[in-house]
The first five atom37 places (N, CA, C, CB, O) and aatype in JSON, in Angstrom:
{
  "aatype": [20, 20, 20, 20, 20, 20, 20, 20, 20, 20, 20, 20, 20, 20, 20, 20, 20, 20, 20, 20, 20, 20, 20, 20, 20, 20, 20, 20, 20, 20, 20, 20, 20, 20, 20, 20, 20, 20, 20, 20, 20, 20, 20, 20, 20, 20, 20, 20, 20, 20, 20, 20, 20, 20, 20, 20, 20, 20, 20, 20, 20, 20, 20, 20, 20, 20, 20, 20, 20, 20, 20, 20, 20, 20, 20, 20, 20, 20, 20, 20, 20, 20, 20, 20, 20, 20, 20, 20, 20, 20, 20, 20, 20, 20, 20, 20, 20, 20, 20, 20, 20, 20, 20, 20, 20, 20, 20, 20, 20, 20, 20, 20],
  "atom_mask": [
    [1, 1, 1, 1, 1],
    [1, 1, 1, 1, 1],
    [1, 1, 1, 1, 1],
    [1, 1, 1, 1, 1],
    [1, 1, 1, 1, 1],
    [1, 1, 1, 1, 1],
    [1, 1, 1, 1, 1],
    [1, 1, 1, 1, 1],
    [1, 1, 1, 1, 1],
    [1, 1, 1, 1, 1],
    [1, 1, 1, 1, 1],
    [1, 1, 1, 1, 1],
    [1, 1, 1, 1, 1],
    [1, 1, 1, 1, 1],
    [1, 1, 1, 1, 1],
    [1, 1, 1, 1, 1],
    [1, 1, 1, 1, 1],
    [1, 1, 1, 1, 1],
    [1, 1, 1, 1, 1],
    [1, 1, 1, 1, 1],
    [1, 1, 1, 1, 1],
    [1, 1, 1, 1, 1],
    [1, 1, 1, 1, 1],
    [1, 1, 1, 1, 1],
    [1, 1, 1, 1, 1],
    [1, 1, 1, 1, 1],
    [1, 1, 1, 1, 1],
    [1, 1, 1, 1, 1],
    [1, 1, 1, 1, 1],
    [1, 1, 1, 1, 1],
    [1, 1, 1, 1, 1],
    [1, 1, 1, 1, 1],
    [1, 1, 1, 1, 1],
    [1, 1, 1, 1, 1],
    [1, 1, 1, 1, 1],
    [1, 1, 1, 1, 1],
    [1, 1, 1, 1, 1],
    [1, 1, 1, 1, 1],
    [1, 1, 1, 1, 1],
    [1, 1, 1, 1, 1],
    [1, 1, 1, 1, 1],
    [1, 1, 1, 1, 1],
    [1, 1, 1, 1, 1],
    [1, 1, 1, 1, 1],
    [1, 1, 1, 1, 1],
    [1, 1, 1, 1, 1],
    [1, 1, 1, 1, 1],
    [1, 1, 1, 1, 1],
    [1, 1, 1, 1, 1],
    [1, 1, 1, 1, 1],
    [1, 1, 1, 1, 1],
    [1, 1, 1, 1, 1],
    [1, 1, 1, 1, 1],
    [1, 1, 1, 1, 1],
    [1, 1, 1, 1, 1],
    [1, 1, 1, 1, 1],
    [1, 1, 1, 1, 1],
    [1, 1, 1, 1, 1],
    [1, 1, 1, 1, 1],
    [1, 1, 1, 1, 1],
    [1, 1, 1, 1, 1],
    [1, 1, 1, 1, 1],
    [1, 1, 1, 1, 1],
    [1, 1, 1, 1, 1],
    [1, 1, 1, 1, 1],
    [1, 1, 1, 1, 1],
    [1, 1, 1, 1, 1],
    [1, 1, 1, 1, 1],
    [1, 1, 1, 1, 1],
    [1, 1, 1, 1, 1],
    [1, 1, 1, 1, 1],
    [1, 1, 1, 1, 1],
    [1, 1, 1, 1, 1],
    [1, 1, 1, 1, 1],
    [1, 1, 1, 1, 1],
    [1, 1, 1, 1, 1],
    [1, 1, 1, 1, 1],
    [1, 1, 1, 1, 1],
    [1, 1, 1, 1, 1],
    [1, 1, 1, 1, 1],
    [1, 1, 1, 1, 1],
    [1, 1, 1, 1, 1],
    [1, 1, 1, 1, 1],
    [1, 1, 1, 1, 1],
    [1, 1, 1, 1, 1],
    [1, 1, 1, 1, 1],
    [1, 1, 1, 1, 1],
    [1, 1, 1, 1, 1],
    [1, 1, 1, 1, 1],
    [1, 1, 1, 1, 1],
    [1, 1, 1, 1, 1],
    [1, 1, 1, 1, 1],
    [1, 1, 1, 1, 1],
    [1, 1, 1, 1, 1],
    [1, 1, 1, 1, 1],
    [1, 1, 1, 1, 1],
    [1, 1, 1, 1, 1],
    [1, 1, 1, 1, 1],
    [1, 1, 1, 1, 1],
    [1, 1, 1, 1, 1],
    [1, 1, 1, 1, 1],
    [1, 1, 1, 1, 1],
    [1, 1, 1, 1, 1],
    [1, 1, 1, 1, 1],
    [1, 1, 1, 1, 1],
    [1, 1, 1, 1, 1],
    [1, 1, 1, 1, 1],
    [1, 1, 1, 1, 1],
    [1, 1, 1, 1, 1],
    [1, 1, 1, 1, 1],
    [1, 1, 1, 1, 1],
    [1, 1, 1, 1, 1]
  ],
  "atom_positions": [
    [[62.69, -1.85, -36.95], [63.84, -2.05, -38.21], [64.72, -2.94, -37.65], [64.74, -0.65, -38.73], [64.84, -3.95, -38.35]],
    [[65.48, -2.95, -36.48], [66.03, -4.16, -35.88], [68.03, -3.44, -35.97], [65.44, -5.97, -37.13], [68.86, -3.62, -35.08]],
    [[68.29, -2.63, -37.34], [69.08, -1.73, -37.4], [69.52, -0.34, -36.29], [68.64, -1.45, -38.45], [68.65, 0.38, -35.8]],
    [[70.9, -0.16, -36.03], [71.02, 0.6, -35.37], [71.61, 1.59, -36.0], [71.43, 0.23, -34.47], [72.43, 1.0, -36.7]],
    [[71.74, 2.91, -36.23], [72.43, 3.75, -37.15], [73.54, 4.08, -36.12], [71.55, 5.05, -37.82], [73.3, 4.72, -35.1]],
    [[74.97, 3.54, -36.53], [76.15, 3.97, -35.95], [76.72, 5.41, -36.67], [77.18, 2.75, -36.08], [77.08, 5.37, -37.85]],
    [[76.8, 6.97, -35.72], [76.74, 7.83, -36.23], [78.63, 7.53, -36.34], [75.83, 9.05, -35.53], [79.35, 6.66, -35.84]],
    [[78.84, 8.38, -36.97], [79.97, 8.8, -37.71], [80.53, 9.6, -36.76], [79.73, 9.45, -39.03], [79.83, 10.45, -36.21]],
    [[82.24, 9.4, -36.36], [82.75, 9.76, -35.36], [83.22, 11.42, -35.32], [83.74, 8.8, -35.22], [83.49, 12.08, -34.31]],
    [[83.24, 11.85, -36.69], [83.28, 13.12, -37.16], [82.29, 13.69, -38.1], [84.37, 13.23, -37.67], [82.42, 14.88, -38.39]],
    [[81.35, 13.03, -38.6], [79.81, 13.95, -39.61], [78.71, 13.52, -38.52], [79.2, 13.07, -41.76], [77.61, 14.07, -38.58]],
    [[78.89, 12.77, -37.74], [77.04, 12.29, -36.76], [76.71, 11.58, -37.75], [75.48, 13.65, -36.33], [77.39, 10.7, -38.27]],
    [[75.3, 12.08, -38.16], [74.18, 12.03, -38.95], [75.01, 11.67, -39.99], [73.23, 13.27, -39.09], [75.0, 10.5, -40.36]],
    [[75.78, 12.53, -40.58], [75.95, 12.09, -42.27], [74.97, 12.19, -43.0], [76.28, 10.76, -42.59], [74.71, 11.16, -43.62]],
    [[74.14, 13.31, -43.24], [72.91, 12.86, -44.03], [73.33, 13.23, -45.62], [71.4, 13.74, -43.47], [74.37, 13.87, -45.78]],
    [[72.67, 12.92, -46.57], [72.41, 13.32, -47.78], [71.22, 13.15, -48.26], [73.13, 12.87, -48.5], [70.31, 12.58, -47.66]],
    [[71.12, 13.77, -49.72], [69.8, 13.75, -50.24], [69.98, 12.62, -51.41], [69.29, 15.3, -50.78], [71.02, 12.48, -52.04]],
    [[68.98, 11.95, -51.58], [69.35, 10.86, -52.68], [68.83, 11.18, -54.03], [68.78, 9.45, -52.31], [67.72, 11.72, -54.06]],
    [[69.27, 11.0, -54.87], [68.8, 11.64, -56.48], [68.56, 10.16, -57.12], [70.28, 12.75, -57.54], [69.16, 9.12, -56.89]],
    [[67.37, 10.44, -58.09], [66.85, 9.44, -58.7], [67.97, 8.53, -60.07], [65.47, 10.16, -59.23], [68.71, 9.07, -60.88]],
    [[67.72, 7.29, -59.89], [69.0, 6.96, -60.7], [68.4, 7.1, -62.06], [69.72, 5.4, -60.43], [69.12, 7.43, -63.0]],
    [[66.84, 6.83, -62.25], [66.21, 7.3, -63.56], [66.3, 8.93, -64.31], [64.77, 7.03, -63.26], [66.64, 9.13, -65.48]],
    [[65.98, 9.78, -63.5], [65.8, 11.21, -64.15], [66.79, 12.22, -63.59], [64.32, 11.78, -63.88], [66.82, 13.42, -63.86]],
    [[67.84, 11.37, -62.55], [68.95, 12.48, -61.83], [68.42, 13.59, -61.02], [69.79, 13.26, -62.92], [69.27, 14.33, -60.52]],
    [[66.98, 13.87, -60.75], [66.47, 14.43, -59.71], [66.62, 14.41, -58.44], [65.66, 14.29, -59.76], [67.57, 13.63, -58.35]],
    [[66.31, 14.79, -57.14], [66.47, 14.88, -56.29], [65.36, 14.27, -55.48], [66.82, 15.9, -56.24], [64.34, 14.93, -55.66]],
    [[65.19, 13.37, -54.77], [64.21, 12.66, -53.8], [63.56, 13.47, -53.01], [64.8, 11.73, -52.95], [64.14, 14.55, -52.94]],
    [[62.79, 13.42, -52.5], [61.87, 13.93, -51.5], [62.14, 13.61, -50.06], [60.59, 13.47, -51.81], [61.35, 13.6, -49.11]],
    [[63.63, 13.32, -50.1], [64.18, 12.1, -48.86], [65.8, 12.97, -48.67], [64.37, 9.82, -49.67], [66.66, 13.53, -49.36]],
    [[65.45, 12.57, -47.04], [66.92, 12.51, -46.41], [67.39, 11.67, -46.49], [67.18, 12.69, -45.29], [66.46, 11.17, -47.12]],
    [[68.25, 10.69, -46.43], [68.81, 9.47, -45.68], [70.42, 10.27, -44.56], [69.4, 8.02, -47.26], [71.19, 11.19, -44.82]],
    [[70.33, 9.6, -43.71], [70.72, 9.89, -42.56], [71.9, 8.06, -42.29], [69.05, 10.31, -41.44], [71.58, 7.01, -41.73]],
    [[73.34, 8.5, -43.07], [73.98, 7.67, -43.52], [74.68, 6.92, -42.26], [74.78, 8.26, -44.52], [74.89, 5.71, -42.24]],
    [[75.11, 8.03, -40.95], [76.23, 8.01, -40.44], [77.5, 6.94, -40.26], [75.86, 8.32, -39.57], [78.56, 7.49, -40.55]],
    [[77.57, 6.3, -40.07], [79.03, 5.61, -40.02], [79.08, 4.78, -41.07], [79.39, 4.77, -38.73], [80.15, 4.21, -41.24]],
    [[78.04, 4.51, -41.98], [77.67, 3.51, -43.17], [78.29, 4.06, -44.33], [76.07, 3.33, -43.47], [78.24, 3.51, -45.43]],
    [[78.91, 5.22, -44.1], [79.8, 6.46, -45.46], [80.64, 6.71, -44.72], [79.12, 8.07, -46.16], [80.57, 7.51, -43.79]],
    [[81.73, 5.95, -45.1], [83.31, 6.4, -44.14], [83.7, 7.69, -44.58], [84.83, 5.33, -44.45], [84.72, 8.13, -44.03]],
    [[83.24, 8.29, -45.29], [83.61, 9.95, -45.55], [82.62, 10.95, -45.18], [83.85, 10.29, -47.08], [81.76, 10.49, -44.43]],
    [[82.48, 12.25, -45.49], [81.62, 12.96, -45.26], [80.6, 12.63, -46.57], [82.17, 14.35, -45.01], [80.99, 12.47, -47.73]],
    [[79.57, 12.58, -46.24], [78.62, 12.28, -47.4], [78.42, 13.7, -48.19], [77.09, 11.63, -46.8], [78.3, 14.77, -47.59]],
    [[78.4, 13.59, -49.43], [78.25, 14.31, -50.33], [76.33, 14.92, -50.41], [78.91, 13.39, -51.54], [75.48, 14.03, -50.32]],
    [[76.0, 15.98, -50.52], [75.09, 16.97, -50.31], [73.72, 16.2, -51.2], [75.73, 18.58, -50.92], [72.59, 16.4, -50.75]],
    [[73.87, 15.47, -52.24], [73.51, 14.9, -52.84], [74.19, 13.66, -53.58], [73.13, 15.63, -53.26], [75.12, 13.94, -54.34]],
    [[73.75, 12.03, -53.39], [74.16, 10.93, -54.03], [72.61, 10.09, -54.49], [75.26, 10.07, -52.94], [71.41, 10.17, -54.19]],
    [[73.43, 9.33, -55.32], [72.49, 8.07, -55.36], [73.24, 7.03, -54.75], [72.03, 7.59, -56.82], [74.36, 6.52, -54.82]],
    [[71.66, 6.87, -53.83], [72.0, 5.39, -52.92], [71.71, 3.97, -53.25], [71.31, 5.42, -51.69], [72.28, 2.98, -52.78]],
    [[70.48, 4.02, -54.34], [69.6, 2.91, -54.41], [68.98, 3.03, -56.07], [68.36, 3.03, -53.09], [69.58, 3.82, -56.8]],
    [[68.32, 2.61, -56.39], [68.37, 2.07, -57.82], [66.69, 2.28, -57.75], [69.16, 0.25, -58.14], [65.91, 2.13, -58.7]],
    [[66.39, 2.62, -56.56], [64.71, 3.25, -56.66], [64.05, 4.29, -57.45], [64.34, 3.77, -55.51], [64.59, 5.32, -57.03]],
    [[63.21, 4.64, -58.33], [62.78, 5.83, -58.82], [62.22, 6.34, -57.67], [61.89, 5.77, -59.96], [61.79, 5.72, -56.7]],
    [[62.29, 8.23, -57.96], [61.86, 8.68, -57.6], [59.84, 8.78, -57.52], [62.72, 9.3, -57.94], [59.08, 7.99, -58.08]],
    [[59.49, 9.79, -56.8], [57.73, 9.49, -57.15], [57.5, 9.63, -58.64], [56.56, 10.72, -56.36], [56.93, 8.71, -59.24]],
    [[57.9, 10.71, -59.28], [57.55, 11.4, -60.77], [58.27, 9.9, -61.65], [58.61, 13.42, -61.15], [57.38, 9.35, -62.29]],
    [[58.82, 9.61, -61.7], [59.63, 8.58, -62.36], [58.67, 6.73, -61.89], [61.62, 8.86, -61.54], [58.7, 5.76, -62.65]],
    [[58.05, 6.73, -60.7], [57.33, 5.56, -60.66], [55.62, 5.9, -61.45], [57.32, 5.08, -58.89], [54.95, 4.98, -61.92]],
    [[55.32, 6.85, -61.45], [54.31, 7.09, -62.07], [54.16, 6.67, -63.57], [54.18, 8.27, -61.87], [53.28, 5.95, -64.04]],
    [[55.39, 7.38, -64.35], [55.69, 6.85, -65.61], [55.89, 5.47, -65.85], [56.69, 7.39, -66.02], [55.46, 4.91, -66.86]],
    [[56.59, 4.84, -64.84], [56.67, 3.29, -64.96], [55.82, 2.64, -64.83], [57.33, 2.7, -64.3], [55.91, 1.54, -65.38]],
    [[54.62, 2.91, -64.09], [53.68, 2.33, -63.28], [52.15, 1.85, -64.76], [53.24, 3.81, -61.76], [51.43, 0.86, -64.94]],
    [[52.36, 3.4, -65.6], [51.4, 3.73, -66.61], [52.03, 3.09, -67.92], [51.16, 5.37, -66.72], [53.19, 2.72, -68.13]],
    [[50.83, 3.05, -68.78], [51.61, 2.3, -70.31], [51.71, 3.21, -71.19], [50.79, 1.08, -71.15], [51.54, 2.92, -72.38]],
    [[52.08, 4.74, -70.71], [52.31, 5.82, -71.86], [54.06, 6.01, -71.78], [51.33, 7.52, -71.47], [54.71, 6.43, -72.73]],
    [[54.47, 5.74, -70.87], [56.43, 5.71, -71.16], [56.98, 4.25, -70.79], [57.5, 7.0, -69.86], [56.6, 3.35, -70.04]],
    [[58.1, 4.45, -71.7], [58.97, 3.04, -71.3], [60.5, 4.18, -71.02], [59.14, 1.39, -73.05], [60.46, 5.31, -71.51]],
    [[61.62, 3.77, -70.31], [62.66, 3.89, -69.65], [63.82, 3.46, -70.97], [62.55, 2.94, -68.22], [63.64, 2.41, -71.58]],
    [[64.57, 4.04, -71.21], [65.73, 3.42, -72.22], [66.97, 3.73, -71.33], [65.86, 4.23, -73.92], [67.25, 4.58, -70.48]],
    [[67.5, 2.79, -71.83], [69.02, 3.02, -71.56], [70.11, 2.74, -72.7], [69.41, 2.13, -70.39], [70.13, 1.61, -73.18]],
    [[71.02, 3.73, -73.15], [71.65, 3.86, -74.03], [73.29, 2.38, -73.89], [71.86, 5.63, -73.93], [73.54, 1.7, -72.9]],
    [[73.72, 2.37, -74.67], [75.11, 1.32, -74.13], [75.98, 2.67, -74.46], [75.66, -0.54, -75.28], [77.2, 2.51, -74.4]],
    [[75.6, 3.73, -74.72], [76.25, 5.28, -74.66], [76.29, 6.05, -73.95], [75.98, 6.02, -75.27], [76.8, 7.12, -74.28]],
    [[75.76, 5.88, -72.62], [75.71, 6.07, -71.67], [74.48, 6.42, -71.26], [76.5, 6.65, -71.47], [74.02, 6.05, -70.18]],
    [[73.78, 7.27, -72.21], [72.52, 8.11, -71.87], [71.27, 7.16, -71.41], [72.07, 9.01, -73.24], [71.26, 5.93, -71.32]],
    [[70.4, 7.95, -71.2], [69.17, 7.11, -70.7], [67.94, 8.1, -70.48], [69.53, 6.3, -69.22], [68.13, 9.26, -70.12]],
    [[66.95, 7.7, -70.65], [65.35, 8.7, -69.99], [64.41, 8.18, -70.42], [65.01, 10.31, -70.42], [64.35, 6.95, -70.48]],
    [[63.39, 8.99, -70.84], [61.86, 8.04, -70.71], [61.62, 8.58, -72.4], [60.23, 8.73, -69.11], [61.96, 9.67, -72.86]],
    [[60.91, 7.45, -73.14], [60.3, 8.24, -74.22], [59.0, 7.66, -74.38], [61.08, 8.24, -75.54], [58.79, 6.48, -74.08]],
    [[58.16, 8.4, -74.81], [56.43, 7.94, -74.95], [56.71, 6.61, -75.93], [55.15, 9.4, -75.92], [57.62, 6.43, -76.74]],
    [[55.69, 5.8, -75.6], [54.89, 4.31, -76.59], [55.24, 5.03, -77.5], [53.04, 3.7, -76.64], [56.32, 5.0, -78.1]],
    [[54.02, 5.97, -77.7], [53.13, 6.42, -78.75], [54.82, 6.87, -79.81], [51.72, 8.01, -78.1], [54.82, 6.63, -81.02]],
    [[55.68, 7.31, -79.32], [56.94, 8.15, -80.14], [57.57, 6.46, -80.53], [58.3, 9.55, -78.86], [57.89, 6.19, -81.69]],
    [[57.66, 5.52, -79.48], [58.29, 4.14, -80.61], [57.41, 3.39, -81.11], [59.21, 3.0, -80.01], [57.67, 2.28, -81.57]],
    [[56.23, 3.94, -81.08], [55.07, 3.01, -82.39], [55.43, 3.75, -83.73], [52.93, 3.26, -82.1], [55.28, 3.15, -84.79]],
    [[55.94, 5.14, -83.7], [55.74, 6.04, -84.93], [57.56, 5.25, -85.77], [55.65, 8.39, -84.31], [57.74, 5.1, -86.98]],
    [[58.69, 4.88, -84.56], [59.36, 4.88, -84.88], [59.91, 3.53, -85.66], [59.7, 5.41, -84.11], [60.45, 3.34, -86.75]],
    [[59.54, 2.72, -84.61], [59.81, 0.65, -84.65], [58.98, -0.2, -85.71], [59.17, -0.24, -82.96], [57.81, 0.16, -85.82]],
    [[59.18, -0.76, -86.12], [58.43, -1.91, -86.85], [57.51, -2.42, -85.7], [59.49, -3.17, -87.49], [57.99, -2.24, -84.59]],
    [[56.5, -2.91, -85.72], [55.5, -4.14, -85.09], [56.2, -5.44, -84.52], [54.48, -4.73, -86.29], [55.83, -6.12, -83.57]],
    [[57.52, -5.64, -85.51], [58.29, -6.83, -84.86], [58.89, -6.19, -83.69], [59.47, -7.55, -85.83], [58.74, -6.63, -82.55]],
    [[59.76, -4.84, -84.05], [60.94, -4.51, -83.08], [59.51, -3.94, -81.61], [62.43, -2.8, -83.99], [60.03, -3.74, -80.52]],
    [[58.75, -3.85, -81.63], [57.66, -3.6, -80.46], [57.63, -4.67, -80.13], [56.29, -3.06, -80.66], [58.11, -4.91, -79.02]],
    [[57.26, -5.38, -80.63], [56.78, -7.09, -80.08], [57.49, -7.46, -79.14], [56.96, -8.35, -81.09], [57.01, -7.93, -78.1]],
    [[59.04, -7.25, -79.4], [60.11, -7.69, -78.94], [60.54, -6.63, -77.06], [61.25, -7.46, -80.46], [61.26, -6.86, -76.09]],
    [[59.49, -5.43, -77.52], [60.14, -4.99, -75.84], [58.68, -5.36, -75.34], [60.81, -2.92, -75.38], [58.26, -4.52, -74.55]],
    [[58.03, -6.12, -75.53], [56.23, -6.64, -74.96], [56.19, -5.65, -73.58], [55.98, -8.91, -74.34], [56.6, -4.5, -73.44]],
    [[55.74, -6.29, -72.94], [55.84, -5.39, -71.43], [56.82, -4.91, -70.51], [55.32, -5.94, -70.58], [56.54, -4.38, -69.43]],
    [[58.02, -5.1, -70.96], [58.86, -4.35, -70.1], [58.56, -3.22, -70.0], [60.03, -4.33, -70.36], [57.79, -2.76, -70.85]],
    [[59.08, -2.31, -68.87], [58.98, -1.24, -68.83], [60.28, 0.03, -68.92], [58.3, -1.35, -67.88], [60.26, 1.25, -69.09]],
    [[61.38, -1.01, -68.71], [62.81, -0.4, -69.59], [63.34, -1.23, -70.98], [64.25, -0.49, -68.47], [62.92, -2.29, -71.44]],
    [[64.19, -0.54, -71.36], [64.68, -1.64, -72.56], [66.05, -0.81, -72.63], [63.58, -1.77, -74.31], [66.31, 0.33, -72.24]],
    [[66.92, -1.89, -73.36], [68.39, -0.97, -73.88], [68.45, -0.95, -75.35], [69.96, -1.69, -73.38], [67.94, -1.86, -76.0]],
    [[68.97, -0.07, -75.85], [69.63, 0.3, -77.14], [71.04, 0.75, -77.17], [68.9, 1.32, -77.74], [71.59, 1.7, -76.6]],
    [[71.58, -0.34, -78.12], [72.58, 0.05, -78.53], [73.11, 1.58, -79.15], [72.64, -0.79, -79.19], [74.2, 2.01, -78.76]],
    [[72.53, 2.13, -79.84], [72.38, 3.64, -80.15], [71.45, 4.76, -79.69], [72.19, 3.69, -81.28], [71.36, 5.66, -80.52]],
    [[70.8, 4.91, -78.66], [70.05, 5.89, -78.22], [69.76, 7.06, -79.13], [70.61, 6.28, -77.14], [70.45, 7.3, -80.12]],
    [[68.44, 7.99, -78.67], [67.77, 8.86, -79.59], [68.87, 10.05, -79.98], [66.35, 9.46, -78.86], [69.01, 10.65, -81.05]],
    [[69.62, 10.17, -78.74], [70.3, 11.21, -78.71], [71.52, 11.24, -79.55], [70.54, 11.43, -77.51], [72.03, 12.2, -80.13]],
    [[71.9, 10.01, -79.52], [73.39, 9.23, -80.95], [72.37, 9.46, -81.83], [74.21, 7.05, -81.02], [72.83, 10.43, -82.42]],
    [[71.48, 9.28, -82.25], [70.82, 9.12, -84.03], [70.34, 10.59, -84.12], [69.17, 7.77, -84.37], [69.89, 10.98, -85.2]],
    [[70.42, 11.62, -82.84], [70.5, 12.92, -83.62], [68.83, 13.16, -83.31], [71.09, 12.8, -85.51], [68.41, 14.3, -83.48]],
    [[67.86, 12.08, -82.84], [66.64, 13.01, -82.73], [66.34, 13.7, -81.31], [65.38, 12.17, -83.09], [65.17, 13.91, -81.02]],
    [[66.85, 13.88, -80.87], [66.6, 14.92, -79.14], [67.38, 15.95, -79.74], [67.44, 14.26, -77.23], [67.62, 16.98, -79.11]]
  ]
}
């Protein structure tokens, strides 16, 4: 690894449980932040943009896509639902992308 963990003077290893940036659930990990986090680390925090194992599975297959709404909402949607909602041209724009951005998300459109 090459890097040493520098312990926090007051909080020692300063542990936290990372949360998934996609679903917001806890990852099955504990991160030792030490002095890399200047304060006491919260019990749960987002430390990176890596998906949890469950979200990785959804992103690997062709059954789900992840949307990010300009409104702040985000989540997974089944490709089958997208096929029912969008025209072929709209789906062509998505291509093989696993994630896409929406100006107005499903929740804002009253579909959830």
